[in-house]
Backbone as a chain_set.jsonl record, in Angstrom:
{"seq": "MRRRVFLIAGLGLGALGAGGRELLRGRRAEFVESGDAVLVSVALPELLSLRDRDAMASLDSAFATTLVFEISLYRTGSPRPISGQRRVVKIQWDPWKERFGVQTSDPGQGTTTAYFREREPAIARAVSLDRLRIARADALERGPQASYFVTVVGQRNPITEALLPEDELAGSRGQGRDLSAFSRWIGIFIRDAPAAEKTFAIRTTPAFYLVKR", "coords": {"N": [[-79.809, 80.675, 16.375], [-80.144, 78.349, 18.883], [-79.207, 78.956, 22.202], [-77.82, 77.376, 25.116], [-77.7, 78.166, 28.482], [-75.054, 77.07, 30.976], [-75.708, 75.508, 34.182], [-74.058, 76.173, 36.96], [-72.032, 74.315, 39.311], [-71.622, 73.932, 42.619], [-69.347, 72.418, 43.251], [-66.731, 70.899, 45.102], [-63.295, 70.566, 43.994], [-61.619, 68.301, 45.31], [-59.883, 66.345, 43.986], [-57.955, 67.549, 42.677], [-55.696, 68.14, 43.883], [-53.885, 66.132, 43.881], [-50.734, 64.989, 42.26], [-49.424, 67.27, 41.286], [-51.239, 69.061, 40.56], [-52.026, 71.188, 42.276], [-50.72, 73.265, 41.411], [-52.074, 74.48, 39.852], [-53.952, 77.61, 39.614], [-57.032, 78.64, 41.005], [-59.727, 79.683, 38.604], [-62.484, 81.638, 37.797], [-64.652, 81.175, 35.075], [-66.425, 81.497, 32.222], [-69.345, 79.326, 30.71], [-70.801, 77.891, 27.834], [-73.229, 76.569, 25.986], [-73.747, 76.199, 22.874], [-75.809, 75.488, 19.807], [-74.151, 72.461, 18.742], [-71.787, 72.576, 20.311], [-69.651, 72.972, 23.158], [-68.429, 75.693, 25.095], [-65.863, 77.731, 26.255], [-65.133, 80.63, 27.86], [-62.527, 82.472, 29.206], [-59.805, 84.155, 30.757], [-56.261, 84.99, 30.911], [-54.867, 87.177, 32.337], [-52.317, 87.324, 33.489], [-50.123, 86.699, 31.788], [-49.448, 88.618, 30.343], [-48.951, 91.041, 31.472], [-49.643, 94.462, 32.075], [-48.118, 95.927, 34.002], [-45.623, 94.616, 33.623], [-42.877, 95.935, 32.675], [-40.596, 95.015, 30.966], [-41.938, 93.202, 29.492], [-43.862, 95.128, 28.263], [-42.059, 96.835, 26.964], [-40.857, 95.506, 25.246], [-42.977, 94.765, 23.601], [-43.559, 97.373, 22.674], [-41.551, 98.027, 21.079], [-41.872, 96.719, 18.822], [-41.214, 94.101, 18.667], [-42.238, 90.654, 18.338], [-44.39, 88.918, 20.136], [-45.144, 85.834, 21.747], [-47.59, 83.477, 22.652], [-48.743, 80.704, 24.178], [-51.219, 78.419, 24.578], [-52.217, 75.348, 26.391], [-55.066, 73.784, 26.707], [-57.169, 71.684, 28.34], [-60.037, 69.481, 28.816], [-61.588, 68.226, 31.785], [-63.531, 65.404, 33.638], [-64.814, 65.873, 36.623], [-62.995, 64.506, 39.197], [-61.854, 62.274, 37.733], [-58.588, 61.24, 36.262], [-58.063, 61.618, 33.9], [-57.746, 63.482, 30.993], [-60.559, 64.558, 29.107], [-60.498, 65.878, 26.378], [-58.03, 67.801, 24.555], [-56.323, 70.7, 23.559], [-54.36, 73.107, 21.305], [-53.565, 76.606, 21.56], [-52.38, 79.179, 19.722], [-51.165, 82.207, 20.2], [-50.142, 85.524, 18.578], [-48.772, 88.786, 18.982], [-48.09, 91.816, 17.808], [-46.616, 95.108, 17.388], [-47.147, 97.248, 14.811], [-45.264, 99.767, 13.293], [-45.427, 101.141, 11.076], [-47.884, 100.953, 10.089], [-49.122, 101.78, 12.42], [-50.422, 100.292, 14.277], [-51.61, 97.498, 16.255], [-51.169, 94.158, 15.792], [-52.966, 90.994, 16.22], [-52.751, 87.859, 16.079], [-54.354, 84.771, 15.797], [-54.178, 81.567, 16.235], [-55.552, 78.327, 15.781], [-55.147, 74.953, 15.684], [-56.465, 72.949, 12.737], [-58.267, 74.653, 12.715], [-57.538, 77.144, 11.309], [-56.252, 80.36, 10.927], [-56.821, 83.607, 12.453], [-56.619, 87.476, 12.297], [-56.698, 90.085, 14.245], [-57.065, 93.741, 14.475], [-55.762, 96.613, 16.203], [-55.532, 99.843, 17.568], [-54.825, 100.854, 20.066], [-53.153, 99.831, 22.797], [-53.633, 98.402, 25.353], [-56.466, 97.266, 24.644], [-55.61, 95.197, 22.486], [-53.736, 93.677, 24.042], [-55.774, 92.654, 25.743], [-57.199, 91.168, 24.006], [-55.357, 89.338, 23.331], [-54.799, 87.828, 25.601], [-56.987, 86.288, 26.209], [-59.383, 83.791, 26.048], [-61.726, 83.498, 24.308], [-65.011, 82.336, 23.904], [-64.128, 79.91, 23.207], [-64.042, 76.391, 21.494], [-64.673, 73.744, 23.222], [-65.576, 71.008, 23.498], [-67.95, 68.431, 21.868], [-71.489, 68.838, 22.625], [-72.856, 66.553, 22.827], [-71.09, 64.554, 23.397], [-70.731, 65.001, 26.085], [-71.825, 64.0, 29.469], [-75.229, 64.556, 30.844], [-76.606, 66.614, 33.543], [-76.204, 66.91, 37.211], [-74.754, 65.003, 38.219], [-72.593, 64.676, 36.97], [-70.195, 66.414, 36.336], [-67.653, 68.925, 35.093], [-64.688, 70.485, 34.323], [-62.0, 72.719, 33.302], [-58.403, 73.021, 32.309], [-55.952, 75.408, 31.804], [-52.726, 75.594, 30.527], [-50.627, 78.374, 30.124], [-48.138, 79.869, 28.258], [-45.608, 82.611, 27.936], [-43.661, 83.454, 25.118], [-42.645, 81.076, 24.784], [-39.336, 78.861, 24.703], [-39.377, 76.546, 23.305], [-41.3, 75.631, 20.563], [-43.719, 74.507, 21.336], [-45.917, 73.514, 24.136], [-45.687, 70.911, 24.908], [-44.187, 67.748, 23.77], [-44.965, 66.453, 20.375], [-46.027, 64.002, 19.988], [-47.022, 63.394, 22.821], [-48.713, 65.458, 22.672], [-50.575, 64.736, 20.833], [-51.497, 62.351, 21.861], [-53.269, 63.412, 23.732], [-55.554, 64.262, 22.582], [-57.149, 62.09, 21.87], [-57.795, 59.642, 24.272], [-56.652, 60.794, 25.929], [-53.654, 62.007, 28.446], [-52.406, 59.846, 31.099], [-52.489, 60.386, 34.785], [-49.787, 60.34, 35.753], [-48.375, 61.408, 33.567], [-49.493, 63.947, 33.193], [-48.73, 65.408, 35.741], [-46.167, 65.292, 35.108], [-45.597, 67.121, 32.919], [-46.845, 69.368, 33.976], [-45.145, 69.751, 36.134], [-42.586, 70.12, 35.131], [-42.966, 72.502, 33.487], [-43.901, 74.508, 34.992], [-42.834, 74.41, 37.736], [-40.243, 73.177, 37.916], [-38.613, 73.355, 35.486], [-38.762, 75.988, 33.953], [-39.657, 77.058, 30.844], [-39.825, 79.575, 29.527], [-40.536, 82.866, 29.084], [-42.58, 83.402, 30.821], [-44.594, 81.503, 32.548], [-48.081, 80.237, 33.282], [-50.67, 78.945, 35.07], [-54.003, 77.646, 35.128], [-57.057, 76.382, 36.678], [-60.46, 75.867, 35.933], [-62.808, 76.944, 38.162], [-66.017, 77.21, 40.292], [-66.862, 73.602, 39.468], [-68.84, 72.544, 36.769], [-71.909, 71.652, 35.101], [-73.767, 70.414, 32.488], [-77.035, 70.96, 31.71], [-80.102, 69.053, 31.972], [-81.931, 68.368, 28.963]], "CA": [[-79.452, 79.189, 17.105], [-80.688, 78.157, 20.312], [-78.129, 78.855, 23.135], [-78.454, 77.024, 26.485], [-76.309, 78.358, 29.72], [-74.838, 76.033, 31.715], [-75.675, 75.641, 35.47], [-72.879, 76.048, 37.67], [-72.438, 73.34, 40.441], [-70.871, 74.318, 43.579], [-68.867, 71.25, 43.776], [-65.431, 71.089, 45.461], [-62.113, 70.043, 43.266], [-60.508, 67.955, 45.914], [-58.981, 65.585, 43.618], [-57.12, 68.419, 42.011], [-54.288, 68.427, 44.632], [-52.707, 65.055, 43.507], [-49.855, 64.843, 41.146], [-49.022, 68.728, 40.439], [-52.347, 69.948, 40.284], [-51.947, 72.108, 43.372], [-49.956, 74.245, 40.829], [-52.961, 75.452, 38.938], [-54.772, 78.73, 40.209], [-58.639, 78.491, 40.594], [-60.12, 80.581, 37.891], [-63.745, 81.597, 37.293], [-64.828, 81.29, 33.462], [-68.094, 81.194, 31.653], [-69.332, 77.992, 29.96], [-71.938, 78.378, 27.43], [-73.841, 75.304, 24.971], [-74.34, 76.86, 21.681], [-75.591, 74.697, 18.988], [-73.788, 71.269, 19.157], [-70.664, 73.052, 20.911], [-69.566, 73.5, 24.285], [-67.918, 77.005, 24.51], [-65.442, 78.511, 27.385], [-64.428, 82.243, 27.971], [-61.688, 82.719, 30.305], [-58.451, 85.107, 30.648], [-54.97, 84.695, 31.593], [-54.026, 88.43, 32.053], [-50.842, 87.307, 33.906], [-49.049, 86.211, 30.836], [-48.858, 89.751, 29.649], [-49.202, 92.283, 32.446], [-49.365, 95.821, 31.966], [-47.143, 96.353, 35.013], [-44.326, 94.01, 33.435], [-42.128, 96.77, 32.038], [-40.041, 94.246, 30.121], [-42.845, 92.665, 28.243], [-44.498, 96.172, 27.546], [-40.96, 97.324, 26.383], [-40.817, 94.489, 24.124], [-44.233, 95.159, 22.618], [-43.646, 98.669, 22.066], [-40.335, 98.216, 19.999], [-42.032, 95.913, 17.655], [-40.883, 92.652, 18.466], [-43.472, 89.742, 18.296], [-44.819, 88.206, 21.457], [-45.867, 84.698, 21.476], [-48.498, 83.145, 23.767], [-49.079, 79.497, 23.725], [-52.153, 77.936, 25.584], [-52.701, 74.277, 26.342], [-56.214, 73.749, 27.111], [-57.669, 70.419, 28.688], [-61.36, 69.392, 29.452], [-61.713, 66.99, 32.48], [-64.658, 65.205, 34.15], [-64.369, 65.895, 38.054], [-62.879, 62.956, 39.854], [-61.266, 61.48, 36.685], [-57.235, 61.721, 36.057], [-57.496, 61.804, 32.178], [-58.675, 64.491, 30.193], [-61.475, 64.166, 27.793], [-60.052, 66.361, 25.085], [-56.853, 68.62, 24.804], [-56.088, 71.493, 22.262], [-53.354, 74.295, 21.665], [-53.756, 77.649, 20.659], [-51.195, 80.076, 19.682], [-51.448, 83.843, 19.563], [-48.915, 86.251, 18.197], [-49.16, 90.281, 19.059], [-46.871, 92.809, 17.51], [-46.791, 96.531, 16.79], [-46.757, 97.568, 13.282], [-45.023, 101.036, 13.601], [-45.839, 101.807, 9.66], [-49.541, 101.36, 10.015], [-49.546, 102.094, 13.626], [-51.55, 99.375, 14.904], [-51.193, 96.063, 17.043], [-51.847, 92.802, 14.903], [-53.082, 90.034, 17.027], [-52.948, 86.506, 15.311], [-54.66, 83.749, 16.688], [-54.061, 80.044, 15.221], [-56.162, 77.186, 16.461], [-54.856, 73.892, 14.784], [-57.371, 72.435, 11.961], [-59.305, 75.665, 12.37], [-57.066, 78.147, 10.675], [-55.706, 81.821, 11.574], [-57.507, 84.913, 12.213], [-56.091, 88.326, 12.896], [-57.488, 91.15, 14.615], [-56.023, 94.872, 14.387], [-56.14, 97.45, 17.315], [-54.879, 101.121, 17.508], [-54.17, 100.994, 21.438], [-52.147, 98.467, 23.338], [-54.607, 97.585, 26.227], [-57.391, 96.072, 23.913], [-54.839, 94.268, 22.11], [-53.25, 92.589, 24.869], [-56.829, 91.804, 26.248], [-57.495, 89.755, 23.092], [-54.366, 88.155, 23.084], [-54.795, 86.898, 26.536], [-58.469, 85.875, 26.478], [-59.819, 82.431, 25.157], [-63.296, 83.803, 24.148], [-65.77, 81.329, 23.273], [-63.383, 78.726, 22.866], [-64.933, 75.295, 21.579], [-63.8, 72.613, 24.07], [-65.983, 69.786, 23.271], [-69.18, 68.529, 21.266], [-72.257, 68.619, 23.63], [-73.405, 65.246, 22.855], [-69.927, 63.987, 24.031], [-70.771, 65.01, 27.692], [-73.176, 63.464, 29.99], [-76.138, 65.685, 31.226], [-77.263, 66.078, 34.948], [-75.214, 67.464, 38.359], [-74.135, 63.557, 38.601], [-71.362, 64.693, 35.865], [-69.305, 67.784, 36.436], [-66.744, 69.178, 34.416], [-63.678, 71.704, 34.742], [-61.219, 73.163, 32.129], [-57.197, 73.534, 32.759], [-55.358, 75.958, 30.816], [-51.49, 76.148, 30.834], [-50.055, 79.33, 29.077], [-46.679, 80.296, 28.282], [-45.388, 83.628, 26.891], [-42.336, 83.306, 24.43], [-41.53, 79.727, 24.924], [-38.079, 78.596, 24.124], [-39.87, 75.597, 22.401], [-42.777, 75.911, 19.82], [-45.018, 73.71, 21.793], [-45.464, 73.168, 25.608], [-45.665, 69.415, 24.923], [-43.861, 66.972, 22.593], [-46.143, 66.444, 19.73], [-46.612, 62.735, 20.473], [-47.757, 63.639, 23.958], [-50.242, 66.605, 22.708], [-51.588, 64.093, 19.887], [-52.307, 61.213, 22.756], [-54.306, 64.199, 24.698], [-56.584, 64.464, 21.681], [-57.779, 60.88, 22.147], [-58.092, 59.225, 25.202], [-55.711, 61.852, 26.955], [-52.81, 61.237, 29.143], [-52.694, 59.575, 32.343], [-52.045, 61.183, 35.651], [-48.347, 60.657, 35.628], [-47.715, 62.399, 32.433], [-49.998, 65.209, 33.754], [-47.871, 65.703, 36.639], [-44.663, 65.316, 34.559], [-45.255, 68.174, 32.338], [-47.113, 70.64, 34.823], [-44.008, 70.314, 37.101], [-41.56, 70.87, 34.344], [-43.236, 73.859, 33.035], [-44.353, 75.453, 35.985], [-41.836, 74.539, 38.612], [-38.743, 72.561, 37.926], [-37.615, 74.021, 34.52], [-39.638, 77.061, 33.171], [-38.949, 77.195, 29.468], [-40.512, 80.494, 28.772], [-40.507, 84.175, 30.007], [-43.495, 83.675, 31.624], [-45.765, 80.687, 32.694], [-49.144, 80.469, 34.32], [-51.767, 77.831, 34.695], [-55.247, 77.738, 35.91], [-58.492, 75.721, 36.582], [-61.849, 76.514, 36.261], [-63.783, 76.526, 39.463], [-66.32, 75.984, 40.597], [-67.094, 72.781, 38.389], [-70.109, 72.812, 35.759], [-72.741, 70.368, 34.431], [-74.705, 70.624, 31.512], [-78.445, 71.306, 32.102], [-80.708, 68.035, 31.462], [-83.048, 68.798, 28.337]], "C": [[-79.621, 79.265, 18.264], [-79.282, 78.094, 21.224], [-78.638, 78.434, 24.426], [-77.063, 77.458, 27.386], [-76.324, 77.262, 30.543], [-75.243, 76.331, 33.211], [-74.418, 75.563, 36.051], [-72.818, 75.589, 39.195], [-71.242, 73.75, 41.26], [-69.859, 73.251, 44.0], [-67.126, 71.521, 44.101], [-64.534, 70.196, 44.485], [-61.175, 69.104, 44.06], [-59.555, 67.175, 45.364], [-57.906, 66.268, 42.943], [-55.734, 68.605, 42.982], [-53.354, 67.351, 44.655], [-52.001, 65.436, 42.228], [-49.444, 66.05, 40.598], [-50.057, 69.552, 40.206], [-52.384, 71.194, 41.184], [-51.277, 73.394, 42.683], [-50.812, 75.207, 40.161], [-53.715, 76.301, 39.794], [-56.163, 78.444, 39.829], [-58.774, 79.851, 39.887], [-61.622, 80.84, 37.54], [-63.563, 81.616, 35.95], [-66.553, 81.103, 33.406], [-68.2, 80.17, 30.479], [-70.89, 78.527, 29.318], [-72.107, 77.001, 26.333], [-74.376, 76.239, 24.028], [-74.349, 75.695, 20.468], [-75.266, 73.17, 19.574], [-72.384, 71.468, 20.023], [-70.64, 73.513, 22.258], [-68.215, 74.543, 24.424], [-67.369, 77.305, 26.041], [-64.974, 79.662, 27.151], [-63.701, 82.295, 29.317], [-60.283, 83.538, 29.847], [-57.447, 84.805, 31.352], [-54.241, 86.088, 31.47], [-52.55, 88.377, 32.605], [-49.718, 87.339, 32.957], [-48.529, 87.631, 30.23], [-49.454, 91.013, 30.403], [-48.603, 93.554, 32.016], [-48.542, 96.372, 32.537], [-45.74, 95.811, 34.571], [-43.808, 94.789, 32.257], [-41.242, 95.843, 30.676], [-40.845, 93.916, 28.907], [-43.438, 93.795, 27.555], [-43.406, 96.864, 26.636], [-40.797, 96.669, 24.887], [-41.853, 94.605, 22.953], [-43.957, 96.44, 21.936], [-42.412, 98.954, 20.928], [-40.456, 97.238, 18.778], [-41.705, 94.641, 17.43], [-42.355, 91.64, 18.623], [-43.52, 89.173, 19.668], [-45.625, 87.085, 21.373], [-46.473, 84.073, 22.447], [-49.025, 81.796, 23.399], [-49.926, 78.796, 24.824], [-52.405, 76.376, 24.929], [-53.799, 74.1, 27.132], [-56.922, 72.067, 27.187], [-59.003, 70.576, 29.406], [-61.342, 68.069, 30.411], [-63.068, 66.794, 32.964], [-64.095, 65.272, 35.668], [-64.148, 64.637, 38.415], [-61.956, 61.856, 39.056], [-59.638, 62.309, 36.205], [-56.849, 61.859, 34.577], [-58.569, 62.668, 31.878], [-59.37, 63.883, 28.969], [-61.301, 64.79, 26.472], [-58.871, 67.472, 25.502], [-56.623, 69.455, 23.312], [-55.05, 72.587, 22.582], [-53.989, 75.308, 20.955], [-52.459, 78.782, 20.691], [-51.493, 81.444, 19.158], [-50.157, 84.749, 19.526], [-49.419, 87.819, 18.298], [-47.932, 90.996, 18.759], [-47.675, 94.303, 16.933], [-46.494, 96.644, 15.584], [-46.57, 99.204, 13.508], [-45.232, 101.742, 12.21], [-47.375, 101.966, 9.728], [-50.111, 101.793, 11.485], [-50.707, 101.504, 14.316], [-50.702, 97.903, 15.568], [-51.939, 95.239, 16.074], [-52.069, 91.586, 16.192], [-53.657, 88.794, 16.308], [-53.113, 85.448, 15.962], [-54.561, 82.252, 15.701], [-54.491, 78.819, 16.07], [-55.911, 75.81, 15.558], [-56.222, 73.303, 14.219], [-58.409, 73.405, 11.891], [-58.878, 77.1, 11.745], [-56.622, 79.274, 11.47], [-56.586, 82.731, 11.404], [-56.512, 86.084, 12.723], [-56.998, 89.447, 12.89], [-56.536, 92.616, 14.862], [-56.593, 95.89, 15.596], [-55.191, 98.695, 17.375], [-54.325, 101.387, 18.859], [-53.644, 99.428, 21.921], [-52.929, 97.666, 24.221], [-55.454, 96.709, 25.546], [-56.76, 94.993, 23.193], [-54.407, 93.299, 22.887], [-54.468, 91.918, 25.359], [-57.368, 90.777, 25.352], [-56.563, 88.801, 22.992], [-54.484, 87.209, 24.186], [-56.106, 86.114, 26.969], [-58.718, 84.827, 25.586], [-61.329, 82.822, 25.325], [-63.971, 82.851, 23.22], [-65.105, 80.126, 22.52], [-64.224, 77.307, 23.016], [-64.056, 74.304, 22.164], [-64.343, 71.076, 23.833], [-67.509, 69.88, 22.324], [-70.098, 68.205, 22.621], [-72.707, 67.447, 23.767], [-72.143, 64.141, 23.294], [-69.919, 63.971, 25.69], [-72.033, 64.721, 28.296], [-73.745, 64.753, 30.71], [-76.295, 65.391, 33.038], [-75.765, 66.372, 35.904], [-74.224, 66.092, 38.571], [-72.704, 63.78, 37.699], [-70.71, 66.035, 35.774], [-68.032, 67.931, 35.91], [-65.697, 70.454, 34.787], [-62.662, 71.55, 33.43], [-59.699, 73.39, 33.022], [-56.472, 74.165, 31.648], [-53.953, 76.294, 31.571], [-50.982, 77.049, 29.819], [-48.542, 79.724, 29.167], [-46.384, 81.603, 27.483], [-43.836, 83.609, 26.44], [-41.874, 82.159, 24.832], [-40.396, 79.354, 24.225], [-38.565, 77.437, 23.135], [-41.292, 75.832, 21.999], [-43.984, 75.49, 20.635], [-44.751, 73.188, 23.352], [-45.302, 71.564, 25.796], [-44.974, 69.006, 23.611], [-44.881, 66.543, 21.585], [-46.581, 64.963, 19.951], [-47.443, 62.625, 21.554], [-49.17, 64.347, 23.699], [-50.955, 65.512, 21.75], [-52.501, 62.94, 20.854], [-53.468, 62.087, 23.513], [-55.389, 64.317, 23.878], [-57.554, 63.182, 21.721], [-58.222, 60.753, 23.661], [-57.466, 60.107, 26.443], [-54.435, 60.773, 27.79], [-53.073, 61.029, 30.49], [-52.023, 60.49, 33.382], [-50.439, 61.766, 35.819], [-47.858, 61.591, 34.773], [-48.45, 63.812, 32.846], [-48.994, 65.741, 34.565], [-46.71, 65.824, 35.968], [-44.683, 66.815, 33.762], [-45.893, 69.421, 32.886], [-45.717, 70.813, 35.566], [-42.836, 70.654, 36.24], [-41.951, 71.995, 33.897], [-43.637, 74.947, 33.906], [-43.168, 75.568, 37.048], [-40.548, 74.193, 38.592], [-37.996, 73.373, 36.715], [-38.587, 74.816, 33.455], [-38.746, 77.257, 31.825], [-39.61, 78.208, 28.658], [-40.346, 81.888, 29.662], [-41.463, 84.122, 31.148], [-44.418, 82.328, 31.512], [-46.721, 80.732, 33.688], [-50.272, 79.571, 34.068], [-52.93, 77.949, 35.688], [-56.15, 76.449, 35.757], [-59.453, 76.24, 36.737], [-62.627, 76.011, 37.488], [-64.965, 77.311, 39.574], [-66.58, 74.891, 39.224], [-68.462, 73.13, 37.91], [-70.696, 71.575, 35.227], [-73.468, 71.059, 33.384], [-76.248, 70.286, 31.874], [-78.967, 69.902, 31.153], [-81.78, 68.702, 30.307], [-84.42, 68.142, 28.657]], "O": [[-79.258, 80.29, 18.841], [-78.394, 77.28, 20.968], [-79.665, 78.92, 24.9], [-75.877, 77.226, 27.152], [-77.318, 76.592, 30.822], [-75.104, 77.514, 33.522], [-73.638, 74.765, 35.531], [-73.345, 76.204, 40.122], [-70.111, 73.9, 40.798], [-69.546, 73.247, 45.191], [-66.423, 72.246, 43.398], [-65.003, 69.105, 44.162], [-60.016, 69.006, 43.656], [-58.454, 67.104, 45.91], [-56.922, 65.603, 42.617], [-54.804, 69.299, 42.573], [-52.266, 67.412, 45.228], [-52.527, 66.063, 41.309], [-49.076, 66.02, 39.424], [-49.897, 70.664, 39.703], [-52.822, 72.233, 40.689], [-51.269, 74.466, 43.288], [-50.531, 76.38, 39.913], [-54.186, 75.757, 40.793], [-56.521, 78.099, 38.703], [-58.229, 80.889, 40.264], [-62.01, 79.954, 36.779], [-62.487, 82.005, 35.495], [-67.452, 80.752, 34.172], [-67.423, 80.112, 29.526], [-71.772, 79.191, 29.862], [-71.079, 76.47, 25.915], [-75.319, 76.986, 24.292], [-73.336, 75.08, 20.135], [-75.848, 72.685, 20.545], [-71.875, 70.422, 20.426], [-71.459, 74.357, 22.623], [-67.127, 74.239, 23.935], [-68.147, 77.191, 26.988], [-64.311, 79.78, 26.12], [-64.289, 82.164, 30.39], [-59.824, 83.491, 28.705], [-57.639, 84.329, 32.471], [-53.265, 86.255, 30.739], [-51.699, 89.201, 32.271], [-48.619, 87.848, 33.18], [-47.413, 87.767, 29.727], [-50.282, 91.798, 29.942], [-47.434, 93.744, 31.682], [-47.99, 97.324, 31.985], [-44.734, 96.372, 35.005], [-44.112, 94.518, 31.095], [-41.4, 96.176, 29.501], [-40.61, 94.193, 27.731], [-43.608, 93.675, 26.341], [-43.787, 97.438, 25.616], [-40.661, 97.196, 23.783], [-41.639, 94.556, 21.742], [-44.115, 96.559, 20.721], [-42.38, 99.884, 20.123], [-39.569, 96.967, 17.969], [-41.813, 94.058, 16.352], [-43.414, 92.109, 19.041], [-42.445, 89.011, 20.245], [-46.777, 87.223, 20.961], [-45.743, 84.07, 23.437], [-49.713, 81.69, 22.384], [-49.405, 78.589, 25.919], [-52.649, 76.065, 23.763], [-53.608, 74.243, 28.339], [-57.125, 71.396, 26.175], [-59.232, 71.406, 30.286], [-61.113, 66.966, 29.914], [-63.863, 67.726, 32.845], [-63.002, 64.763, 35.917], [-64.886, 63.709, 38.086], [-61.456, 60.85, 39.559], [-59.493, 63.495, 35.907], [-55.738, 62.118, 34.115], [-59.746, 62.703, 32.238], [-58.973, 63.06, 28.144], [-61.88, 64.317, 25.494], [-58.818, 67.937, 26.64], [-56.731, 68.936, 22.201], [-54.817, 72.979, 23.726], [-54.755, 75.141, 20.006], [-51.771, 79.056, 21.674], [-51.928, 81.759, 18.051], [-49.27, 84.667, 20.375], [-50.458, 88.1, 17.701], [-46.88, 90.809, 19.369], [-48.744, 94.519, 16.362], [-45.463, 96.087, 15.208], [-47.533, 99.89, 13.849], [-45.203, 102.973, 12.225], [-47.967, 103.007, 9.443], [-51.288, 102.088, 11.695], [-51.687, 102.076, 14.794], [-49.564, 97.478, 15.367], [-53.052, 95.503, 15.619], [-51.183, 91.445, 17.036], [-54.843, 88.708, 15.99], [-52.223, 85.032, 16.704], [-54.934, 82.155, 14.532], [-53.775, 78.394, 16.977], [-56.681, 75.714, 14.603], [-57.126, 73.127, 15.037], [-59.385, 73.204, 11.169], [-59.665, 78.043, 11.669], [-56.613, 79.15, 12.695], [-57.192, 82.808, 10.335], [-55.626, 85.757, 13.513], [-57.795, 89.782, 12.014], [-55.421, 92.55, 15.38], [-57.795, 95.909, 15.862], [-53.994, 98.46, 17.208], [-53.35, 102.137, 18.902], [-53.782, 98.303, 21.441], [-53.013, 96.449, 24.057], [-55.333, 95.496, 25.718], [-57.287, 93.882, 23.232], [-54.601, 92.122, 22.583], [-54.417, 90.692, 25.461], [-57.89, 89.732, 25.741], [-56.781, 87.639, 22.649], [-54.342, 86.0, 23.998], [-56.169, 85.415, 27.98], [-58.32, 84.895, 24.423], [-62.014, 82.514, 26.3], [-63.629, 82.602, 22.064], [-65.491, 79.562, 21.496], [-64.856, 76.964, 24.015], [-62.931, 74.034, 21.744], [-63.609, 70.098, 23.972], [-68.105, 70.929, 22.079], [-69.665, 67.506, 23.537], [-73.031, 67.142, 24.915], [-72.405, 62.953, 23.481], [-69.299, 63.181, 26.402], [-73.12, 65.065, 27.833], [-73.08, 65.72, 31.081], [-76.149, 64.323, 33.633], [-74.613, 66.159, 35.523], [-73.086, 66.183, 39.032], [-71.792, 62.966, 37.842], [-70.968, 66.653, 34.741], [-67.207, 67.076, 36.232], [-66.073, 71.328, 35.568], [-62.554, 70.548, 32.724], [-59.719, 73.83, 34.171], [-56.352, 73.548, 30.59], [-53.81, 76.903, 32.632], [-50.868, 76.619, 28.671], [-47.941, 79.836, 30.236], [-46.905, 81.697, 26.372], [-42.918, 83.727, 27.252], [-40.719, 82.102, 25.254], [-40.452, 79.532, 23.008], [-38.015, 77.474, 22.035], [-42.229, 76.128, 22.74], [-45.071, 76.066, 20.588], [-43.729, 72.624, 23.743], [-44.803, 71.091, 26.818], [-45.074, 69.654, 22.569], [-45.905, 66.188, 22.168], [-47.798, 64.869, 20.115], [-48.466, 61.942, 21.493], [-50.276, 64.086, 24.172], [-52.158, 65.443, 21.998], [-53.697, 62.676, 20.732], [-54.502, 61.524, 23.871], [-56.419, 64.52, 24.521], [-58.762, 63.38, 21.588], [-58.903, 61.619, 24.21], [-57.788, 60.047, 27.63], [-54.273, 59.553, 27.814], [-53.813, 61.788, 31.118], [-51.135, 61.27, 33.037], [-49.984, 62.903, 35.945], [-47.054, 62.467, 35.093], [-47.741, 64.814, 32.749], [-48.314, 66.627, 34.047], [-46.075, 66.776, 36.422], [-43.782, 67.614, 34.02], [-45.581, 70.499, 32.379], [-45.192, 71.926, 35.602], [-42.077, 71.523, 36.67], [-40.997, 72.773, 33.893], [-43.69, 76.128, 33.563], [-42.594, 76.641, 37.229], [-39.716, 74.852, 39.215], [-36.935, 73.962, 36.92], [-39.041, 74.361, 32.405], [-37.546, 77.52, 31.743], [-39.948, 78.035, 27.487], [-40.04, 81.851, 30.854], [-41.254, 84.664, 32.234], [-44.955, 82.091, 30.431], [-46.455, 81.15, 34.814], [-50.77, 79.459, 32.948], [-52.8, 78.295, 36.862], [-55.99, 75.622, 34.86], [-59.569, 77.106, 37.603], [-62.977, 74.849, 37.695], [-64.945, 78.277, 38.811], [-66.498, 75.332, 38.078], [-69.177, 73.909, 38.54], [-70.021, 70.584, 34.947], [-73.732, 72.257, 33.476], [-76.481, 69.181, 32.363], [-78.524, 69.626, 30.038], [-82.503, 69.595, 30.748], [-85.439, 68.532, 28.087]]}, "num_chains": 1, "name": "protein.A"}
């Protein structure tokens, strides 16, 4: 299958400062066009740091750790996400088989489980979004005049199962939430009332665009 790599545009994301987006940390990511899919690879190691003694103690004692990711795709300059999705990852040590299991669930795509003998590669798998499909290529405009970026909000062991109520999440999969809604949930879960052991949010930078065919 033919793969086309995106050109990266060194475009500023000035609009991101409005409505709570200043809370998102800039993060480089890899974008690839494979077949009819737009794929992103990026990691949030801050969610499960090896230096976090409490988190590591919980893992070693065989308690399951749950990571929830909310991923949104934006066109630069627009307050509305083009698409949004959720990924849930569970990582747990099995003392009987002496291995870590990393279970990844993507709604509508099923669940996969990978096993690791060592803790570090298991954690690396859990905190990484590797070649995650974020859009159909034919749904995006090509050329440097149309640049895009992705935001990811991750939580470790959220009190609630989802970062957002189901009705708001469902809306993001269509035309998306407006800027006020974006600001509200970013503020609630990152600054005002964290509902998890750890919350960390990023935006991919610089912006990218699809190469013209």
